[in-house]
C-alpha positions as a Markdown table, in Angstrom:
| # | Residue | x | y | z |
|---|---|---|---|---|
| 1 | Met | -0.2 | 0.1 | 0.0 |
| 2 | Arg | 1.6 | 3.2 | -1.2 |
| 3 | Tyr | 1.5 | 6.3 | 1.6 |
| 4 | Val | 1.9 | 9.4 | -0.1 |
| 5 | Arg | 3.3 | 11.6 | 2.9 |
| 6 | Asn | 6.9 | 12.3 | 3.1 |
| 7 | Met | 8.0 | 11.7 | 6.8 |
| 8 | Arg | 11.4 | 11.8 | 5.6 |
| 9 | Gly | 12.4 | 15.2 | 3.7 |
| 10 | Tyr | 16.2 | 15.4 | 4.1 |
| 11 | Gly | 16.5 | 13.1 | 7.2 |
| 12 | Ala | 19.8 | 13.9 | 9.3 |
| 13 | Asn | 21.6 | 15.5 | 6.8 |
| 14 | Pro | 20.2 | 18.1 | 5.0 |
| 15 | Pro | 22.1 | 19.4 | 2.3 |
| 16 | Asn | 24.1 | 22.5 | 2.5 |
| 17 | Pro | 21.9 | 25.2 | 0.8 |
| 18 | Lys | 25.4 | 27.3 | -0.4 |
| 19 | Trp | 23.7 | 30.6 | 0.2 |
| 20 | Pro | 25.2 | 33.2 | -1.8 |
| 21 | Gly | 28.2 | 34.8 | -0.5 |
| 22 | Gly | 28.2 | 31.8 | 2.3 |
| 23 | Ala | 25.3 | 33.3 | 4.0 |
| 24 | Arg | 24.5 | 31.2 | 7.1 |
| 25 | Ile | 20.7 | 32.0 | 6.5 |
| 26 | Ala | 18.5 | 33.1 | 4.2 |
| 27 | Val | 15.9 | 35.5 | 5.5 |
| 28 | Gln | 12.5 | 36.1 | 3.6 |
| 29 | Phe | 9.6 | 38.5 | 4.6 |
| 30 | Val | 6.2 | 38.0 | 2.7 |
| 31 | Val | 3.8 | 40.9 | 2.9 |
| 32 | Asn | 0.3 | 38.8 | 2.3 |
| 33 | Tyr | -2.3 | 41.2 | 0.6 |
| 34 | Glu | -5.6 | 40.1 | 0.8 |
| 35 | Glu | -7.6 | 43.3 | 1.1 |
| 36 | Gly | -10.1 | 43.4 | -1.1 |
| 37 | Gly | -10.5 | 39.7 | -2.0 |
| 38 | Glu | -11.8 | 38.4 | 1.5 |
| 39 | Asn | -15.3 | 37.0 | 1.6 |
| 40 | Cys | -17.8 | 40.0 | 1.3 |
| 41 | Val | -21.4 | 39.9 | 0.1 |
| 42 | Leu | -20.0 | 42.7 | -2.2 |
| 43 | His | -17.7 | 40.2 | -3.9 |
| 44 | Gly | -20.5 | 37.8 | -4.7 |
| 45 | Asp | -19.7 | 35.5 | -1.5 |
| 46 | Ala | -22.9 | 33.7 | 0.6 |
| 47 | Ala | -21.5 | 35.9 | 3.7 |
| 48 | Ser | -18.9 | 38.3 | 5.5 |
| 49 | Glu | -15.3 | 36.9 | 6.4 |
| 50 | Ala | -14.3 | 36.0 | 9.6 |
| 51 | Phe | -10.9 | 35.1 | 9.6 |
| 52 | Leu | -7.7 | 37.1 | 10.6 |
| 53 | Ser | -9.4 | 40.3 | 12.4 |
| 54 | Glu | -9.2 | 42.5 | 15.4 |
| 55 | Ile | -12.4 | 40.7 | 16.1 |
| 56 | Val | -12.2 | 37.9 | 18.6 |
| 57 | Gly | -14.4 | 35.2 | 18.0 |
| 58 | Ala | -15.7 | 36.6 | 14.8 |
| 59 | Ala | -18.3 | 34.5 | 12.9 |
| 60 | Pro | -19.6 | 35.1 | 8.8 |
| 61 | Trp | -22.6 | 37.5 | 8.5 |
| 62 | Pro | -24.6 | 35.4 | 6.0 |
| 63 | Gly | -26.1 | 37.3 | 3.4 |
| 64 | Lys | -24.8 | 40.6 | 5.1 |
| 65 | Arg | -21.9 | 43.0 | 5.2 |
| 66 | His | -20.0 | 43.4 | 8.3 |
| 67 | Trp | -19.0 | 46.9 | 8.4 |
| 68 | Asn | -16.7 | 46.3 | 10.9 |
| 69 | Met | -15.2 | 43.6 | 9.4 |
| 70 | Glu | -14.7 | 45.4 | 6.1 |
| 71 | Ser | -13.1 | 48.5 | 7.8 |
| 72 | Ile | -10.4 | 46.2 | 9.5 |
| 73 | Tyr | -9.7 | 44.9 | 6.1 |
| 74 | Glu | -9.5 | 48.2 | 4.7 |
| 75 | Tyr | -7.2 | 49.4 | 7.2 |
| 76 | Gly | -4.4 | 47.0 | 5.8 |
| 77 | Ala | -4.6 | 48.8 | 2.4 |
| 78 | Arg | -5.4 | 52.3 | 3.2 |
| 79 | Ala | -2.6 | 52.8 | 6.0 |
| 80 | Gly | -1.0 | 49.4 | 7.1 |
| 81 | Phe | 0.2 | 48.5 | 3.4 |
| 82 | Trp | 2.1 | 51.8 | 3.5 |
| 83 | Arg | 3.7 | 51.4 | 7.1 |
| 84 | Leu | 4.9 | 48.2 | 5.8 |
| 85 | His | 6.0 | 49.6 | 2.2 |
| 86 | Arg | 7.7 | 52.6 | 4.1 |
| 87 | Met | 9.7 | 50.4 | 6.2 |
| 88 | Phe | 11.0 | 47.8 | 4.0 |
| 89 | Thr | 12.3 | 50.1 | 1.1 |
| 90 | Ala | 14.0 | 52.4 | 3.7 |
| 91 | Ala | 16.0 | 49.8 | 5.0 |
| 92 | Glu | 16.2 | 47.9 | 1.2 |
| 93 | Val | 14.9 | 45.0 | 2.5 |
| 94 | Pro | 13.6 | 42.7 | -0.6 |
| 95 | Val | 9.9 | 41.5 | -0.5 |
| 96 | Thr | 7.8 | 38.7 | -1.8 |
| 97 | Val | 4.2 | 39.6 | -2.0 |
| 98 | Phe | 1.4 | 37.0 | -1.6 |
| 99 | Gly | -1.2 | 38.7 | -4.0 |
| 100 | Val | -4.7 | 37.9 | -3.9 |
| 101 | Ala | -5.7 | 38.5 | -7.4 |
| 102 | Ser | -8.9 | 40.3 | -6.9 |
| 103 | Ala | -7.5 | 42.5 | -4.1 |
| 104 | Leu | -4.6 | 43.3 | -6.2 |
| 105 | Ala | -7.2 | 44.9 | -8.9 |
| 106 | Arg | -8.8 | 46.8 | -6.2 |
| 107 | Ser | -5.2 | 48.1 | -5.1 |
| 108 | Pro | -3.7 | 49.9 | -8.5 |
| 109 | Glu | -1.5 | 52.6 | -6.3 |
| 110 | Gln | -0.3 | 49.6 | -3.9 |
| 111 | Val | 0.6 | 47.6 | -7.0 |
| 112 | Ala | 2.6 | 50.2 | -8.9 |
| 113 | Ala | 4.5 | 51.0 | -5.5 |
| 114 | Met | 5.1 | 47.1 | -5.0 |
| 115 | Lys | 6.6 | 47.1 | -8.7 |
| 116 | Lys | 8.6 | 50.4 | -8.0 |
| 117 | Ala | 10.2 | 49.0 | -5.0 |
| 118 | Glu | 11.2 | 46.0 | -7.4 |
| 119 | Trp | 9.0 | 43.4 | -4.7 |
| 120 | Glu | 7.9 | 40.1 | -6.4 |
| 121 | Ile | 4.6 | 39.8 | -6.5 |
| 122 | Ala | 3.6 | 36.2 | -6.6 |
| 123 | Ser | -0.2 | 35.0 | -6.4 |
| 124 | His | -2.3 | 34.4 | -3.5 |
| 125 | Gly | -5.6 | 33.1 | -5.5 |
| 126 | Leu | -7.9 | 34.8 | -7.0 |
| 127 | Arg | -10.1 | 35.4 | -3.8 |
| 128 | Trp | -8.7 | 35.0 | -0.2 |
| 129 | Ile | -11.6 | 32.6 | 0.6 |
| 130 | Asp | -11.5 | 28.8 | 1.7 |
| 131 | Tyr | -11.4 | 26.3 | -0.8 |
| 132 | Arg | -11.5 | 23.1 | 1.5 |
| 133 | Asp | -15.1 | 22.5 | 0.4 |
| 134 | His | -14.9 | 23.6 | -3.7 |
| 135 | Ala | -15.3 | 20.8 | -6.6 |
| 136 | Glu | -11.8 | 20.4 | -8.3 |
| 137 | Glu | -13.1 | 22.0 | -11.4 |
| 138 | Asp | -14.3 | 25.2 | -9.9 |
| 139 | Glu | -11.0 | 26.0 | -8.0 |
| 140 | Arg | -9.1 | 24.8 | -10.9 |
| 141 | Ala | -11.5 | 27.6 | -12.7 |
| 142 | Asp | -10.0 | 30.2 | -10.0 |
| 143 | Leu | -6.6 | 29.4 | -10.2 |
| 144 | Ala | -6.9 | 30.1 | -14.2 |
| 145 | Glu | -8.8 | 32.9 | -13.4 |
| 146 | Ala | -6.4 | 34.2 | -11.0 |
| 147 | Val | -3.0 | 34.0 | -13.4 |
| 148 | Arg | -5.2 | 35.7 | -15.8 |
| 149 | Leu | -6.1 | 38.4 | -13.4 |
| 150 | His | -2.9 | 38.8 | -11.9 |
| 151 | Ala | -1.2 | 39.4 | -15.4 |
| 152 | Glu | -3.8 | 41.9 | -16.3 |
| 153 | Val | -3.1 | 44.0 | -13.2 |
| 154 | Val | 0.8 | 43.2 | -12.8 |
| 155 | Gly | 1.9 | 43.2 | -16.4 |
| 156 | Glu | 3.3 | 39.6 | -15.6 |
| 157 | Arg | 2.2 | 36.3 | -14.7 |
| 158 | Pro | 2.8 | 35.1 | -11.3 |
| 159 | Arg | 6.2 | 33.1 | -11.4 |
| 160 | Gly | 4.9 | 31.7 | -7.7 |
| 161 | Leu | 2.1 | 30.5 | -5.6 |
| 162 | Tyr | 0.6 | 30.4 | -1.9 |
| 163 | Leu | -3.3 | 29.6 | -2.0 |
| 164 | Gly | -3.6 | 29.5 | 1.9 |
| 165 | Arg | -6.7 | 28.0 | 2.4 |
| 166 | Thr | -6.4 | 25.0 | 0.3 |
| 167 | Ser | -8.4 | 22.0 | -0.5 |
| 168 | Val | -6.8 | 18.3 | -0.9 |
| 169 | Asn | -6.1 | 19.3 | -4.4 |
| 170 | Ser | -4.4 | 22.8 | -4.5 |
| 171 | Val | -0.9 | 21.5 | -5.0 |
| 172 | Arg | -1.8 | 19.2 | -7.5 |
| 173 | Ile | -3.5 | 21.8 | -9.3 |
| 174 | Ala | -0.8 | 24.0 | -9.3 |
| 175 | Ile | 1.7 | 21.8 | -10.1 |
| 176 | Glu | -0.5 | 21.0 | -13.0 |
| 177 | Glu | -1.0 | 24.4 | -14.1 |
| 178 | Gly | 2.6 | 24.2 | -15.4 |
| 179 | Gly | 3.9 | 28.0 | -15.0 |
| 180 | Phe | 5.0 | 28.2 | -11.3 |
| 181 | Asp | 8.3 | 28.3 | -10.7 |
| 182 | Trp | 8.0 | 28.0 | -7.0 |
| 183 | Ile | 4.9 | 27.2 | -4.9 |
| 184 | Ser | 4.6 | 27.3 | -0.9 |
| 185 | Asp | 1.8 | 25.6 | 0.3 |
| 186 | Ala | 3.6 | 23.8 | 2.6 |
| 187 | Tyr | 5.2 | 24.1 | 6.3 |
| 188 | Asp | 7.3 | 20.8 | 6.2 |
| 189 | Asp | 11.2 | 22.1 | 6.3 |
| 190 | Asp | 13.6 | 24.7 | 6.8 |
| 191 | Leu | 14.8 | 24.2 | 3.2 |
| 192 | Pro | 13.3 | 24.4 | -0.1 |
| 193 | Tyr | 12.8 | 21.4 | -2.0 |
| 194 | Trp | 11.7 | 19.3 | -4.9 |
| 195 | Leu | 8.3 | 17.7 | -5.2 |
| 196 | Asp | 7.4 | 14.8 | -7.5 |
| 197 | His | 5.6 | 12.2 | -5.0 |
| 198 | Asp | 2.4 | 10.5 | -6.3 |
| 199 | Gly | -0.6 | 12.0 | -5.5 |
| 200 | Gln | 0.8 | 15.4 | -5.8 |
| 201 | Gly | 1.2 | 16.0 | -9.7 |
| 202 | Asn | 2.9 | 14.7 | -12.9 |
| 203 | Ala | 6.0 | 13.0 | -11.7 |
| 204 | Thr | 7.8 | 14.2 | -14.6 |
| 205 | Arg | 7.3 | 17.2 | -13.7 |
| 206 | Pro | 8.6 | 18.2 | -10.7 |
| 207 | Gln | 7.8 | 21.1 | -8.7 |
| 208 | Leu | 10.1 | 23.1 | -6.4 |
| 209 | Val | 8.1 | 24.0 | -3.1 |
| 210 | Ile | 9.4 | 26.9 | -1.0 |
| 211 | Pro | 8.0 | 26.0 | 2.3 |
| 212 | Tyr | 6.3 | 28.8 | 4.2 |
| 213 | Thr | 5.5 | 29.8 | 8.1 |
| 214 | Leu | 2.5 | 29.9 | 10.1 |
| 215 | Asp | 4.5 | 30.2 | 13.5 |
| 216 | Val | 6.8 | 33.1 | 12.4 |
| 217 | Asn | 3.6 | 34.9 | 11.1 |
| 218 | Asp | 1.7 | 37.6 | 12.4 |
| 219 | Met | -1.6 | 36.0 | 12.1 |
| 220 | Arg | -0.8 | 34.9 | 15.1 |
| 221 | Phe | -2.0 | 38.2 | 17.1 |
| 222 | Ala | -5.2 | 37.4 | 15.9 |
| 223 | Thr | -5.5 | 33.5 | 16.8 |
| 224 | Ala | -5.7 | 31.8 | 20.0 |
| 225 | Gln | -2.7 | 31.3 | 22.1 |
| 226 | Gly | -1.1 | 33.5 | 19.8 |
| 227 | Phe | 0.8 | 36.7 | 20.0 |
| 228 | Asn | -0.1 | 39.7 | 23.0 |
| 229 | Ser | 2.0 | 42.1 | 22.3 |
| 230 | Gly | 4.6 | 43.4 | 19.8 |
| 231 | Asp | 7.8 | 42.2 | 22.3 |
| 232 | Gln | 6.2 | 39.0 | 22.2 |
| 233 | Phe | 6.1 | 38.8 | 18.6 |
| 234 | Tyr | 9.7 | 40.5 | 18.5 |
| 235 | Ala | 10.7 | 37.8 | 20.9 |
| 236 | Tyr | 9.7 | 35.3 | 18.7 |
| 237 | Leu | 11.1 | 36.5 | 15.7 |
| 238 | Lys | 14.7 | 37.2 | 17.3 |
| 239 | Asp | 14.6 | 33.7 | 18.9 |
| 240 | Thr | 13.8 | 31.8 | 15.6 |
| 241 | Phe | 16.6 | 33.9 | 14.1 |
| 242 | Asp | 19.1 | 33.2 | 16.6 |
| 243 | Thr | 18.6 | 29.6 | 16.3 |
| 244 | Leu | 18.7 | 29.7 | 12.7 |
| 245 | Tyr | 21.8 | 31.7 | 12.3 |
| 246 | Ser | 23.3 | 29.5 | 15.2 |
| 247 | Glu | 22.9 | 26.2 | 13.4 |
| 248 | Gly | 23.8 | 27.9 | 10.0 |
| 249 | Ala | 27.3 | 28.9 | 11.7 |
| 250 | Ala | 27.6 | 25.3 | 12.4 |
| 251 | Gly | 27.4 | 24.2 | 8.9 |
| 252 | Arg | 23.6 | 23.8 | 8.5 |
| 253 | Pro | 22.5 | 27.0 | 6.8 |
| 254 | Ala | 18.8 | 27.2 | 6.6 |
| 255 | Met | 15.9 | 29.7 | 5.5 |
| 256 | Met | 13.7 | 31.7 | 8.1 |
| 257 | Ser | 10.2 | 33.2 | 6.3 |
| 258 | Ile | 8.1 | 36.0 | 8.0 |
| 259 | Gly | 4.6 | 36.1 | 7.2 |
| 260 | Leu | 2.8 | 39.5 | 7.5 |
| 261 | His | -0.5 | 41.2 | 6.9 |
| 262 | Cys | -1.2 | 44.6 | 6.2 |
| 263 | Arg | -4.1 | 44.8 | 8.4 |
| 264 | Leu | -2.3 | 43.4 | 11.7 |
| 265 | Ala | 1.9 | 44.2 | 11.5 |
| 266 | Gly | 0.9 | 47.5 | 9.7 |
| 267 | Arg | -0.7 | 48.8 | 13.3 |
| 268 | Pro | 1.6 | 50.9 | 14.6 |
| 269 | Gly | 2.0 | 48.7 | 18.1 |
| 270 | Arg | 3.4 | 45.6 | 15.9 |
| 271 | Ala | 5.1 | 47.4 | 13.2 |
| 272 | Ala | 7.4 | 48.7 | 16.2 |
| 273 | Ala | 8.2 | 45.4 | 16.7 |
| 274 | Leu | 8.8 | 44.2 | 13.3 |
| 275 | Gln | 11.0 | 47.6 | 12.9 |
| 276 | Arg | 13.1 | 46.4 | 15.6 |
| 277 | Phe | 14.0 | 42.8 | 14.0 |
| 278 | Ile | 15.0 | 44.2 | 10.5 |
| 279 | Glu | 17.2 | 46.8 | 12.7 |
| 280 | Tyr | 18.1 | 43.3 | 14.5 |
| 281 | Val | 18.9 | 40.8 | 11.1 |
| 282 | Lys | 20.5 | 43.9 | 9.3 |
| 283 | Gly | 23.1 | 44.3 | 12.5 |
| 284 | His | 24.3 | 40.6 | 11.9 |
| 285 | Asp | 27.2 | 39.3 | 8.9 |
| 286 | Gly | 26.2 | 36.3 | 6.9 |
| 287 | Val | 22.9 | 37.1 | 6.1 |
| 288 | Trp | 21.1 | 36.8 | 2.6 |
| 289 | Leu | 17.8 | 38.7 | 2.7 |
| 290 | Ala | 16.3 | 37.9 | -0.7 |
| 291 | Arg | 12.7 | 37.2 | -2.2 |
| 292 | Arg | 11.0 | 34.0 | -2.9 |
| 293 | Ala | 12.2 | 34.3 | -6.5 |
| 294 | Asp | 15.7 | 34.7 | -5.7 |
| 295 | Ile | 15.4 | 31.4 | -3.7 |
| 296 | Ala | 14.2 | 29.6 | -6.6 |
| 297 | Ala | 16.6 | 30.8 | -9.3 |
| 298 | His | 19.5 | 29.9 | -6.4 |
| 299 | Trp | 18.2 | 26.2 | -5.5 |
| 300 | Met | 17.4 | 25.7 | -9.4 |
| 301 | Thr | 21.1 | 26.6 | -9.9 |
| 302 | Thr | 23.0 | 24.9 | -7.0 |
| 303 | His | 20.5 | 22.0 | -6.6 |
| 304 | Pro | 18.3 | 20.9 | -9.5 |
| 305 | Tyr | 16.0 | 18.6 | -9.4 |
| 306 | Glu | 17.6 | 14.5 | -9.7 |
| 307 | Ala | 15.6 | 11.8 | -9.5 |
| 308 | Pro | 16.2 | 8.9 | -7.2 |
| 309 | Arg | 17.9 | 6.1 | -8.7 |
| 310 | Val | 16.1 | 3.5 | -6.8 |
| 311 | Arg | 12.8 | 4.5 | -5.4 |
| 312 | Pro | 11.7 | 1.4 | -3.1 |
| 313 | Ser | 8.0 | 3.1 | -2.3 |
| 314 | Arg | 7.0 | 3.0 | -5.9 |
| 315 | Met | 8.2 | -0.6 | -7.4 |
| 316 | Gly | 5.9 | -3.4 | -8.2 |
| 317 | Leu | 5.8 | -6.6 | -6.3 |
| 318 | Ala | 7.8 | -8.4 | -8.8 |
| 319 | Glu | 10.5 | -5.5 | -9.0 |
| 320 | Phe | 10.8 | -4.7 | -5.3 |
| 321 | Val | 11.5 | -9.0 | -4.3 |
| 322 | Glu | 13.8 | -9.0 | -7.5 |
| 323 | Arg | 16.0 | -6.3 | -6.0 |
| 324 | Phe | 15.4 | -6.9 | -2.2 |
| 325 | Gly | 14.7 | -10.5 | -2.0 |
| 326 | Gly | 18.2 | -11.5 | -1.4 |
| 327 | Val | 18.6 | -9.1 | 1.4 |
| 328 | Phe | 17.9 | -11.9 | 4.0 |
| 329 | Glu | 19.1 | -15.3 | 2.7 |
| 330 | His | 17.2 | -17.3 | 0.8 |
| 331 | Ser | 14.1 | -15.8 | 2.3 |
| 332 | Pro | 12.4 | -13.5 | -0.4 |
| 333 | Trp | 9.4 | -13.9 | 1.5 |
| 334 | Ile | 10.2 | -11.7 | 3.7 |
| 335 | Ala | 10.4 | -9.0 | 0.8 |
| 336 | Glu | 7.0 | -9.9 | -0.3 |
| 337 | Arg | 5.5 | -9.3 | 2.9 |
| 338 | Ala | 7.6 | -6.1 | 3.4 |
| 339 | His | 5.8 | -5.0 | 0.6 |
| 340 | Arg | 2.4 | -5.5 | 1.7 |
| 341 | Leu | 3.3 | -2.8 | 4.3 |
| 342 | Glu | 2.0 | 0.8 | 4.4 |
| 343 | Leu | 5.4 | 1.7 | 2.6 |
| 344 | Gly | 6.0 | 5.2 | 1.4 |
| 345 | Pro | 8.9 | 8.2 | 1.2 |
| 346 | Ala | 10.2 | 7.4 | 4.4 |
| 347 | His | 11.2 | 3.7 | 3.5 |
| 348 | Asp | 13.0 | 5.2 | 0.2 |
| 349 | Ser | 16.3 | 5.2 | 1.9 |
| 350 | Pro | 18.8 | 2.1 | 3.7 |
| 351 | Glu | 17.2 | 3.2 | 7.2 |
| 352 | Gly | 13.4 | 2.9 | 5.9 |
| 353 | Leu | 13.6 | -0.2 | 3.8 |
| 354 | His | 15.3 | -1.8 | 6.4 |
| 355 | Asn | 13.0 | -1.0 | 9.2 |
| 356 | Ala | 10.4 | -2.4 | 6.7 |
| 357 | Leu | 12.2 | -5.8 | 6.3 |
| 358 | Cys | 12.8 | -6.2 | 9.7 |
| 359 | Arg | 9.2 | -5.9 | 10.7 |
| 360 | Ala | 8.5 | -8.7 | 8.1 |
| 361 | Phe | 10.9 | -10.8 | 9.9 |
| 362 | Arg | 10.2 | -10.1 | 13.6 |
| 363 | Ser | 6.6 | -10.5 | 13.1 |
| 364 | Ala | 7.3 | -13.9 | 11.7 |
| 365 | Ser | 6.9 | -16.9 | 13.2 |
| 366 | His | 9.7 | -18.6 | 15.2 |
| 367 | Glu | 9.7 | -21.2 | 12.6 |
| 368 | Glu | 9.9 | -19.3 | 10.2 |
| 369 | Arg | 12.9 | -17.0 | 11.7 |
| 370 | Leu | 14.9 | -20.3 | 12.4 |
| 371 | Arg | 14.4 | -21.2 | 8.5 |
| 372 | Val | 15.4 | -18.1 | 8.0 |
| 373 | Leu | 18.7 | -18.6 | 10.4 |
| 374 | Thr | 19.3 | -22.0 | 8.9 |
| 375 | Ala | 19.8 | -20.7 | 5.2 |
| 376 | His | 22.7 | -19.0 | 6.3 |
| 377 | Pro | 26.0 | -20.9 | 5.2 |
| 378 | Asp | 28.7 | -21.8 | 8.2 |
| 379 | Leu | 31.3 | -19.5 | 8.0 |
| 380 | Ala | 34.4 | -20.6 | 5.9 |
| 381 | Gly | 32.3 | -23.7 | 6.0 |
| 382 | Lys | 31.7 | -26.6 | 3.0 |
| 383 | Leu | 29.8 | -24.3 | 0.8 |
| 384 | Ala | 32.9 | -21.6 | 1.0 |
| 385 | Ala | 35.0 | -24.2 | 0.1 |
| 386 | Ala | 32.9 | -25.6 | -2.8 |
| 387 | Lys | 32.5 | -21.8 | -3.6 |
| 388 | Arg | 28.9 | -21.8 | -3.5 |
| 389 | Leu | 27.6 | -19.2 | -1.4 |
| 390 | Thr | 25.2 | -16.5 | -2.3 |
| 391 | Ala | 27.3 | -13.6 | -4.1 |
| 392 | Glu | 26.8 | -11.5 | -1.0 |
| 393 | Ser | 28.0 | -14.2 | 1.7 |
| 394 | Ala | 30.8 | -14.6 | -0.2 |
| 395 | Arg | 31.8 | -10.9 | -0.7 |
| 396 | Glu | 31.1 | -10.7 | 3.3 |
| 397 | Gln | 32.9 | -13.5 | 4.4 |
| 398 | Ala | 35.9 | -12.6 | 1.8 |
| 399 | Ser | 35.9 | -9.0 | 3.4 |
| 400 | Ala | 37.3 | -10.7 | 7.3 |
| 401 | Gly | 39.7 | -12.5 | 5.3 |
| 402 | Leu | 37.8 | -15.8 | 5.6 |
| 403 | Asp | 38.8 | -16.5 | 1.9 |
| 404 | Ala | 42.1 | -16.9 | 3.0 |
| 405 | Leu | 42.4 | -18.9 | 6.0 |
| 406 | Thr | 45.4 | -20.9 | 6.7 |
| 407 | Asp | 44.7 | -24.7 | 7.2 |
| 408 | Glu | 44.9 | -24.4 | 11.0 |
| 409 | Glu | 42.2 | -21.5 | 11.2 |
| 410 | Arg | 40.1 | -23.6 | 8.8 |
| 411 | Glu | 40.5 | -25.9 | 10.9 |
| 412 | Thr | 39.5 | -24.1 | 14.0 |
| 413 | Phe | 36.2 | -22.4 | 12.2 |
| 414 | Ser | 35.4 | -26.2 | 11.2 |
| 415 | Arg | 35.5 | -27.6 | 14.9 |
| 416 | Leu | 33.4 | -24.5 | 16.0 |
| 417 | Asn | 31.1 | -24.4 | 13.1 |
| 418 | Ala | 30.2 | -27.9 | 14.6 |
| 419 | Gln | 29.8 | -27.7 | 17.7 |
| 420 | Tyr | 27.8 | -24.7 | 17.6 |
| 421 | Val | 25.5 | -26.7 | 15.4 |
| 422 | Glu | 25.0 | -29.0 | 17.2 |
| 423 | Thr | 24.5 | -26.8 | 20.3 |
| 424 | Phe | 21.7 | -24.7 | 18.5 |
| 425 | Gly | 20.5 | -26.1 | 16.0 |
| 426 | Phe | 21.1 | -23.1 | 13.2 |
| 427 | Pro | 24.6 | -22.2 | 12.4 |
| 428 | Phe | 26.6 | -19.6 | 13.6 |
| 429 | Ile | 25.8 | -15.8 | 12.2 |
| 430 | Ile | 27.7 | -12.9 | 12.8 |
| 431 | Ala | 28.1 | -9.4 | 10.4 |
| 432 | Val | 31.8 | -10.3 | 9.1 |
| 433 | Lys | 31.6 | -6.6 | 7.9 |
| 434 | Asp | 31.5 | -5.0 | 11.5 |
| 435 | Asn | 34.4 | -7.6 | 12.2 |
| 436 | Ser | 37.8 | -9.0 | 11.7 |
| 437 | Lys | 39.0 | -12.7 | 11.6 |
| 438 | Glu | 39.9 | -12.6 | 15.7 |
| 439 | Ser | 36.9 | -10.4 | 16.5 |
| 440 | Ile | 34.7 | -13.3 | 14.8 |
| 441 | Leu | 36.3 | -16.2 | 16.7 |
| 442 | Arg | 36.3 | -14.3 | 20.0 |
| 443 | Ala | 32.8 | -14.1 | 19.1 |
| 444 | Phe | 32.7 | -17.7 | 18.5 |
| 445 | Gln | 33.9 | -18.7 | 21.6 |
| 446 | Gln | 32.0 | -16.6 | 23.8 |
| 447 | Arg | 28.6 | -16.7 | 22.3 |
| 448 | Ile | 28.8 | -20.9 | 22.2 |
| 449 | Ala | 28.5 | -20.3 | 25.9 |
| 450 | Asn | 25.1 | -18.8 | 25.7 |
| 451 | Asp | 21.5 | -20.3 | 26.4 |
| 452 | Arg | 19.5 | -21.4 | 23.5 |
| 453 | Glu | 16.8 | -18.4 | 23.6 |
| 454 | Thr | 19.9 | -15.9 | 24.2 |
| 455 | Glu | 21.4 | -17.0 | 21.3 |
| 456 | Phe | 18.4 | -17.2 | 19.3 |
| 457 | Ala | 17.8 | -13.4 | 19.8 |
| 458 | Thr | 21.7 | -12.8 | 18.9 |
| 459 | Ala | 21.8 | -14.3 | 15.7 |
| 460 | Cys | 18.4 | -13.1 | 14.6 |
| 461 | Gly | 20.1 | -9.5 | 15.7 |
| 462 | Gln | 23.1 | -10.5 | 13.7 |
| 463 | Val | 20.6 | -11.4 | 10.5 |
| 464 | Glu | 19.4 | -7.9 | 10.4 |
| 465 | Arg | 22.5 | -6.5 | 10.5 |
| 466 | Ile | 23.7 | -8.3 | 7.7 |
| 467 | Ala | 20.5 | -7.0 | 6.1 |
| 468 | Trp | 21.4 | -3.4 | 6.9 |
| 469 | His | 24.8 | -3.8 | 5.2 |
| 470 | Arg | 23.3 | -5.6 | 2.3 |
| 471 | Leu | 21.2 | -2.6 | 1.8 |
| 472 | Arg | 23.5 | -0.4 | 1.9 |
| 473 | Asp | 25.3 | -1.5 | -0.8 |
| 474 | Leu | 22.2 | -1.5 | -2.8 |
| 475 | Leu | 20.5 | 1.9 | -1.9 |
| 476 | Pro | 22.1 | 5.2 | -1.9 |
| 477 | Ser | 22.1 | 6.8 | 1.3 |
């Protein structure tokens, strides 16, 4: 069964983004321009807006205009925008605008100011509404109209997209639209990444994702357990920056996104905190202040898409068993059972696939696991002498020098093999890639004194370790 969500991402070792100038951190400010695109009966909507405003516990007014709500949004266009615009242009900080197309169309002076400041104007959809219950064809039509209207108002089509109030289809629809260099409807990483997994667009056209943020976001002034003062906002901004800046100095540069809204951060008391943070950031060396378009261009050049050579989670049963059926010695049934598990991107690494195969092995009966143990050859035994080992076993035994024993050493191994099998009923198993000839002999002599239950568990653990080494040879890290 295919699981499309990706719980692995870059794993324990994310790539170095190699930001321009060797920057420790990329800092990206977003100004959401939604004013005039929100729910309103004047816009043909069924009710008034109720999201992200100063009105605590606001509820939609069906069929009615909400004068106070409209006025709060209008503050963002009339005053908040210009306060943010002055702040960023004076500090020479580049900005990406998430612009709702219908809102941009109602604010020509603000659009002109964005363009003059060379702000990137990305798409924030056609209207600032919730798409979770929209029919797919209606949402697709709205995105097409958003692109058309945006190009008409701004003078060029948007190259980036953040819809925000998405449906389960939104990301796929955006990828299939085909014209976006980047999308940001994701909150799942500190770095950009390429998306091509099943269920989220055509795998032949990978999509660059530049994740956004809901925590470093002034929307928390308008949500429960959010920011209550500018000092709280500033402290959270500073802590986030300091953590990422420190990690960048330690060799793990990342990206910090800051989400702003004209009607929220544009209020004087909040703008003061934002001003302090801009000054704080600009007081540090090694900071790349960029638009999302700049980050996208850098990522496409420095980290272009590369299709993984092997993706177990996308394989059919026959291919999966053919490739991984020998990981557990002469036991392809383990691969068959592992394939029936809920495999996803997290299993496309040696660690992930090893876990899936081990789950199939561990859940097997005692008799089935015993057959796996007895399928292993004796170390430096008769099969080795007759050159009848599997290719994997032959390479493994050779790695510890077991293919070049002296007559005395061979006699010692033969004696210990016979004694061990007589005691436990299965051959002595050890991950030879972890050992030398000498350490194998010491383990032989120590483990032969174990009780059978202990040694059965030890042997099973060594079988899993052998499988780990074999997977490392079959899958890239």
